[in-house]
C-alpha positions in Angstrom: 30.8 3.6 46.0 33.5 5.9 44.6 32.9 9.0 42.9 33.7 7.4 39.6 31.0 4.9 40.0 28.3 7.7 40.9 29.3 9.3 37.6 28.8 6.2 35.5 25.1 5.9 37.4 24.4 9.4 36.6 25.3 9.2 33.1 23.3 6.0 32.5 20.1 7.6 33.9 20.5 10.6 31.6 21.1 8.5 28.5 17.8 6.6 29.4 15.9 9.7 29.9 17.2 11.1 26.4 15.5 8.3 24.5 12.0 9.2 25.8 9.8 9.7 22.7 7.2 12.5 23.0 3.3 11.5 22.7 3.2 13.7 19.5 6.0 11.7 17.9 4.3 8.4 18.6 1.0 9.7 17.2 2.6 11.3 14.2 4.6 8.3 13.0 1.7 6.0 12.5 -0.4 8.7 10.9 2.5 9.4 8.4 2.6 5.7 7.6 -1.0 5.4 7.1 -0.9 8.4 4.6 2.0 6.6 2.9 0.2 3.1 2.6 -2.9 5.1 1.5 -1.0 6.7 -1.2 0.8 3.7 -2.3 -2.6 1.8 -2.5 -4.2 4.4 -4.7 -1.2 4.4 -7.1 -1.3 0.5 -7.2 -5.1 0.6 -8.0 -4.7 3.3 -10.5 -2.0 1.3 -12.4 -4.3 -1.8 -12.2 -7.0 0.0 -13.6 -5.0 1.3 -16.5 -3.6 -2.0 -17.3 -7.0 -3.6 -17.2 -8.2 -0.8 -19.5 -5.2 -1.3 -21.7 -5.9 -5.1 -21.8 -9.6 -4.6 -22.6 -8.8 -2.2 -25.3 -6.2 -4.7 -26.9 -8.8 -7.6 -26.8 -11.5 -5.5 -28.3 -9.8 -4.8 -31.5 
C-alpha cells in the first residue's frame, strides 16, 4: 500500500469517529421530543375544550 492509500484509510477512520454521538445527546433528544409532544397535546386538548364549551354555549341559547 502506498502512502496515499494509508492517508485515505486514516481519513476514513477519523470521519467515522467524528460522527460518534455522546450518551447525553442520545438521552436529551428523546426527552426534548417528549416535552414537545406533551406541550402539543396539552395545547390540542385545551383548544378542544374551548371548542366544546363554545359549542355548548351556542346550543344552550
